[in-house]
Backbone as JSON Lines, residues from 0, in Angstrom:
{"i":0,"aa":"M","n":[19.94,-10.62,-7.05],"ca":[18.5,-10.52,-6.84],"c":[17.82,-10.26,-8.18]}
{"i":1,"aa":"E","n":[16.62,-10.75,-8.27],"ca":[15.84,-10.6,-9.49],"c":[15.17,-9.23,-9.55]}
{"i":2,"aa":"K","n":[14.79,-8.82,-10.73],"ca":[14.13,-7.53,-10.94],"c":[12.61,-7.73,-10.96]}
{"i":3,"aa":"A","n":[11.9,-6.7,-10.51],"ca":[10.44,-6.7,-10.54],"c":[9.97,-5.36,-11.05]}
{"i":4,"aa":"K","n":[8.81,-5.36,-11.68],"ca":[8.21,-4.13,-12.17],"c":[6.88,-3.95,-11.45]}
{"i":5,"aa":"I","n":[6.68,-2.77,-10.85],"ca":[5.46,-2.46,-10.11],"c":[4.7,-1.41,-10.91]}
{"i":6,"aa":"T","n":[3.46,-1.73,-11.26],"ca":[2.63,-0.8,-12.04],"c":[1.43,-0.4,-11.21]}
{"i":7,"aa":"F","n":[1.21,0.91,-11.1],"ca":[0.11,1.46,-10.31],"c":[-1.05,1.85,-11.21]}
{"i":8,"aa":"T","n":[-2.21,2.11,-10.62],"ca":[-3.43,2.45,-11.33],"c":[-3.23,3.63,-12.29]}
{"i":9,"aa":"N","n":[-2.46,4.62,-11.87],"ca":[-2.26,5.81,-12.69],"c":[-1.24,5.62,-13.81]}
{"i":10,"aa":"G","n":[-0.7,4.41,-13.96],"ca":[0.27,4.13,-15.0],"c":[1.72,4.27,-14.57]}
{"i":11,"aa":"M","n":[1.94,4.79,-13.37],"ca":[3.31,4.93,-12.85],"c":[3.94,3.55,-12.71]}
{"i":12,"aa":"V","n":[5.22,3.45,-13.1],"ca":[5.95,2.18,-13.01],"c":[7.19,2.4,-12.16]}
{"i":13,"aa":"V","n":[7.44,1.48,-11.23],"ca":[8.63,1.5,-10.39],"c":[9.37,0.19,-10.62]}
{"i":14,"aa":"E","n":[10.66,0.29,-10.89],"ca":[11.51,-0.88,-11.0],"c":[12.1,-1.16,-9.62]}
{"i":15,"aa":"A","n":[12.14,-2.42,-9.23],"ca":[12.66,-2.78,-7.91],"c":[13.35,-4.13,-7.99]}
{"i":16,"aa":"E","n":[14.17,-4.4,-6.99],"ca":[14.72,-5.74,-6.84],"c":[13.74,-6.54,-6.01]}
{"i":17,"aa":"E","n":[13.75,-7.83,-6.19],"ca":[12.82,-8.71,-5.5],"c":[13.6,-9.68,-4.62]}
{"i":18,"aa":"N","n":[13.22,-9.77,-3.35],"ca":[13.82,-10.71,-2.43],"c":[12.67,-11.38,-1.68]}
{"i":19,"aa":"A","n":[12.29,-12.55,-2.12],"ca":[11.1,-13.25,-1.61],"c":[9.89,-12.34,-1.82]}
{"i":20,"aa":"S","n":[9.17,-11.97,-0.75],"ca":[8.01,-11.1,-0.93],"c":[8.34,-9.62,-0.75]}
{"i":21,"aa":"S","n":[9.62,-9.32,-0.5],"ca":[10.05,-7.93,-0.34],"c":[10.49,-7.33,-1.66]}
{"i":22,"aa":"L","n":[10.23,-6.04,-1.81],"ca":[10.68,-5.28,-2.96],"c":[11.66,-4.24,-2.45]}
{"i":23,"aa":"I","n":[12.7,-3.95,-3.22],"ca":[13.78,-3.1,-2.73],"c":[14.13,-2.05,-3.77]}
{"i":24,"aa":"T","n":[14.19,-0.79,-3.33],"ca":[14.63,0.31,-4.18],"c":[15.73,1.07,-3.45]}
{"i":25,"aa":"E","n":[16.47,1.88,-4.19],"ca":[17.55,2.65,-3.58],"c":[17.02,3.66,-2.56]}
{"i":26,"aa":"R","n":[15.87,4.25,-2.87],"ca":[15.23,5.19,-1.94],"c":[13.72,5.01,-2.05]}
{"i":27,"aa":"K","n":[12.99,5.55,-1.08],"ca":[11.54,5.39,-1.06],"c":[10.91,6.08,-2.28]}
{"i":28,"aa":"P","n":[10.16,5.33,-3.08],"ca":[9.49,5.94,-4.23],"c":[8.38,6.9,-3.79]}
{"i":29,"aa":"D","n":[8.02,7.8,-4.65],"ca":[6.91,8.71,-4.41],"c":[5.63,7.97,-4.84]}
{"i":30,"aa":"F","n":[5.11,7.11,-3.96],"ca":[3.97,6.27,-4.29],"c":[2.74,7.13,-4.57]}
{"i":31,"aa":"P","n":[1.92,6.75,-5.56],"ca":[0.67,7.47,-5.78],"c":[-0.31,7.18,-4.65]}
{"i":32,"aa":"S","n":[-1.29,8.06,-4.47],"ca":[-2.26,7.86,-3.4],"c":[-3.27,6.76,-3.75]}
{"i":33,"aa":"D","n":[-3.51,6.54,-5.03],"ca":[-4.47,5.53,-5.47],"c":[-3.78,4.17,-5.58]}
{"i":34,"aa":"L","n":[-4.03,3.31,-4.6],"ca":[-3.47,1.95,-4.62],"c":[-4.58,0.92,-4.84]}
{"i":35,"aa":"S","n":[-5.62,1.32,-5.58],"ca":[-6.75,0.41,-5.8],"c":[-6.35,-0.81,-6.62]}
{"i":36,"aa":"V","n":[-5.38,-0.65,-7.53],"ca":[-4.85,-1.78,-8.29],"c":[-3.34,-1.59,-8.41]}
{"i":37,"aa":"V","n":[-2.58,-2.54,-7.88],"ca":[-1.12,-2.53,-7.97],"c":[-0.71,-3.88,-8.55]}
{"i":38,"aa":"T","n":[0.03,-3.84,-9.65],"ca":[0.47,-5.07,-10.3],"c":[1.97,-5.21,-10.15]}
{"i":39,"aa":"V","n":[2.4,-6.33,-9.59],"ca":[3.83,-6.62,-9.42],"c":[4.16,-7.78,-10.36]}
{"i":40,"aa":"T","n":[5.08,-7.52,-11.28],"ca":[5.52,-8.54,-12.22],"c":[6.98,-8.85,-11.93]}
{"i":41,"aa":"G","n":[7.26,-10.12,-11.59],"ca":[8.62,-10.51,-11.23],"c":[8.87,-11.97,-11.53]}
{"i":42,"aa":"T","n":[9.79,-12.55,-10.79],"ca":[10.2,-13.92,-11.04],"c":[9.08,-14.93,-10.78]}
{"i":43,"aa":"N","n":[8.16,-14.6,-9.9],"ca":[7.05,-15.49,-9.58],"c":[5.82,-15.2,-10.42]}
{"i":44,"aa":"G","n":[6.0,-14.52,-11.55],"ca":[4.87,-14.18,-12.41],"c":[4.3,-12.83,-12.05]}
{"i":45,"aa":"E","n":[3.0,-12.69,-12.26],"ca":[2.32,-11.43,-12.03],"c":[1.35,-11.57,-10.87]}
{"i":46,"aa":"H","n":[1.39,-10.61,-9.95],"ca":[0.45,-10.59,-8.84],"c":[-0.27,-9.25,-8.83]}
{"i":47,"aa":"V","n":[-1.58,-9.3,-8.83],"ca":[-2.39,-8.08,-8.82],"c":[-2.99,-7.91,-7.43]}
{"i":48,"aa":"Y","n":[-2.68,-6.79,-6.79],"ca":[-3.22,-6.45,-5.48],"c":[-4.38,-5.47,-5.69]}
{"i":49,"aa":"K","n":[-5.53,-5.79,-5.14],"ca":[-6.68,-4.89,-5.18],"c":[-6.78,-4.2,-3.82]}
{"i":50,"aa":"N","n":[-6.91,-2.87,-3.83],"ca":[-6.95,-2.09,-2.59],"c":[-5.73,-2.4,-1.73]}
{"i":51,"aa":"A","n":[-4.58,-2.1,-2.27],"ca":[-3.31,-2.44,-1.63],"c":[-2.95,-1.48,-0.51]}
{"i":52,"aa":"E","n":[-2.07,-1.96,0.33],"ca":[-1.47,-1.16,1.38],"c":[0.02,-1.45,1.35]}
{"i":53,"aa":"I","n":[0.84,-0.43,1.54],"ca":[2.29,-0.59,1.53],"c":[2.74,-0.98,2.94]}
{"i":54,"aa":"I","n":[3.53,-2.03,3.0],"ca":[4.1,-2.48,4.27],"c":[5.6,-2.19,4.2]}
{"i":55,"aa":"E","n":[6.07,-1.3,5.07],"ca":[7.5,-1.0,5.1],"c":[8.22,-2.09,5.88]}
{"i":56,"aa":"C","n":[9.32,-2.57,5.32],"ca":[10.09,-3.65,5.94],"c":[11.38,-3.09,6.52]}
{"i":57,"aa":"A","n":[11.99,-3.83,7.39],"ca":[13.28,-3.42,7.95],"c":[14.34,-3.46,6.86]}
{"i":58,"aa":"S","n":[15.21,-2.49,6.86],"ca":[16.28,-2.43,5.88],"c":[17.56,-2.95,6.51]}
{"i":59,"aa":"V","n":[18.25,-3.82,5.8],"ca":[19.52,-4.34,6.29],"c":[20.7,-3.73,5.56]}
{"i":60,"aa":"D","n":[20.41,-2.88,4.55],"ca":[21.5,-2.35,3.73],"c":[21.34,-0.86,3.38]}
{"i":61,"aa":"G","n":[20.43,-0.16,4.08],"ca":[20.25,1.26,3.83],"c":[19.33,1.58,2.66]}
{"i":62,"aa":"R","n":[18.87,0.57,1.96],"ca":[17.93,0.8,0.87],"c":[16.51,0.69,1.42]}
{"i":63,"aa":"Y","n":[15.51,1.0,0.59],"ca":[14.11,0.98,1.03],"c":[13.5,-0.37,0.68]}
{"i":64,"aa":"W","n":[13.08,-1.12,1.7],"ca":[12.47,-2.43,1.54],"c":[10.98,-2.29,1.86]}
{"i":65,"aa":"F","n":[10.12,-2.88,1.02],"ca":[8.68,-2.8,1.23],"c":[8.0,-3.98,0.55]}
{"i":66,"aa":"S","n":[6.73,-4.13,0.86],"ca":[5.89,-5.12,0.19],"c":[4.47,-4.57,0.19]}
{"i":67,"aa":"F","n":[3.57,-5.32,-0.4],"ca":[2.17,-4.93,-0.47],"c":[1.3,-6.0,0.18]}
{"i":68,"aa":"R","n":[0.15,-5.57,0.64],"ca":[-0.89,-6.51,1.09],"c":[-2.22,-5.95,0.65]}
{"i":69,"aa":"E","n":[-3.18,-6.84,0.48],"ca":[-4.53,-6.42,0.12],"c":[-5.32,-6.13,1.39]}
{"i":70,"aa":"I","n":[-6.04,-5.03,1.37],"ca":[-6.93,-4.69,2.48],"c":[-8.24,-5.45,2.25]}
{"i":71,"aa":"S","n":[-8.67,-6.2,3.24],"ca":[-9.89,-7.0,3.09],"c":[-11.12,-6.1,2.98]}
{"i":72,"aa":"E","n":[-12.17,-6.64,2.43],"ca":[-13.42,-5.89,2.29],"c":[-13.97,-5.5,3.66]}
{"i":73,"aa":"T","n":[-13.84,-6.38,4.64],"ca":[-14.3,-6.09,6.0],"c":[-13.52,-4.92,6.6]}
{"i":74,"aa":"E","n":[-12.19,-4.93,6.4],"ca":[-11.36,-3.85,6.92],"c":[-11.68,-2.53,6.24]}
{"i":75,"aa":"R","n":[-11.89,-2.57,4.92],"ca":[-12.26,-1.35,4.19],"c":[-13.6,-0.8,4.68]}
{"i":76,"aa":"A","n":[-14.58,-1.69,4.87],"ca":[-15.9,-1.25,5.34],"c":[-15.8,-0.65,6.74]}
{"i":77,"aa":"S","n":[-14.99,-1.25,7.6],"ca":[-14.81,-0.74,8.96],"c":[-14.17,0.65,8.95]}
{"i":78,"aa":"K","n":[-13.15,0.83,8.13],"ca":[-12.49,2.14,8.03],"c":[-13.45,3.19,7.48]}
{"i":79,"aa":"Q","n":[-14.27,2.8,6.49],"ca":[-15.23,3.74,5.92],"c":[-16.29,4.13,6.94]}
{"i":80,"aa":"L","n":[-16.77,3.15,7.72],"ca":[-17.75,3.43,8.76],"c":[-17.17,4.4,9.8]}
{"i":81,"aa":"Q","n":[-15.93,4.16,10.23],"ca":[-15.28,5.04,11.2],"c":[-15.11,6.44,10.63]}
{"i":82,"aa":"A","n":[-14.73,6.55,9.37],"ca":[-14.58,7.86,8.73],"c":[-15.91,8.59,8.67]}
{"i":83,"aa":"N","n":[-16.98,7.86,8.36],"ca":[-18.32,8.47,8.32],"c":[-18.74,8.98,9.69]}
{"i":84,"aa":"I","n":[-18.49,8.2,10.72],"ca":[-18.84,8.6,12.09],"c":[-18.07,9.87,12.47]}
{"i":85,"aa":"E","n":[-16.77,9.88,12.18],"ca":[-15.94,11.04,12.52],"c":[-16.39,12.28,11.74]}
{"i":86,"aa":"Y","n":[-16.78,12.11,10.5],"ca":[-17.26,13.23,9.69],"c":[-18.56,13.8,10.26]}
{"i":87,"aa":"I","n":[-19.49,12.92,10.58],"ca":[-20.76,13.38,11.15],"c":[-20.54,14.07,12.48]}
{"i":88,"aa":"A","n":[-19.65,13.52,13.31],"ca":[-19.35,14.15,14.6],"c":[-18.75,15.54,14.39]}
{"i":89,"aa":"M","n":[-17.86,15.67,13.42],"ca":[-17.25,16.97,13.16],"c":[-18.3,17.97,12.66]}
{"i":90,"aa":"M","n":[-19.16,17.53,11.75],"ca":[-20.16,18.43,11.17],"c":[-21.23,18.84,12.19]}
{"i":91,"aa":"T","n":[-21.46,18.02,13.21],"ca":[-22.47,18.35,14.22],"c":[-21.85,18.83,15.53]}
{"i":92,"aa":"D","n":[-20.53,19.04,15.51],"ca":[-19.8,19.53,16.67],"c":[-19.98,18.62,17.89]}
{"i":93,"aa":"V","n":[-19.87,17.32,17.64],"ca":[-19.95,16.32,18.71],"c":[-18.54,15.84,19.03]}
{"i":94,"aa":"D","n":[-18.2,15.82,20.33],"ca":[-16.89,15.34,20.75],"c":[-16.99,13.84,21.01]}
{"i":95,"aa":"L","n":[-16.28,13.08,20.24],"ca":[-16.3,11.62,20.42],"c":[-15.42,11.18,21.58]}
{"i":96,"aa":"G","n":[-14.54,12.05,22.03],"ca":[-13.66,11.71,23.14],"c":[-12.66,10.66,22.74]}
{"i":97,"aa":"E","n":[-11.93,10.18,23.7],"ca":[-10.93,9.14,23.46],"c":[-11.61,7.78,23.42]}
{"i":98,"aa":"V","n":[-11.24,7.01,22.44],"ca":[-11.81,5.66,22.3],"c":[-10.81,4.63,22.69]}
């Protein structure tokens, strides 16, 4: 398998093996909370993910398999709107109930 280098916004670098779109490490890395820019450099060149999300993959060998995806602007806006609603409900002691 080929090697890949993953660079995070805070400068942290993780070395991983690359298998198609999956990245593989011996154990789960301590990922930073800021995934606003994640750069993966490997056999297919460099791919920059903006507002990334970690997708955990099934492991076939006991190692940690994962990949990244970009969160769309619509999805980000929806999550922010929901967070704002929940914050306002909490601050005004409003029970939103089960949705």
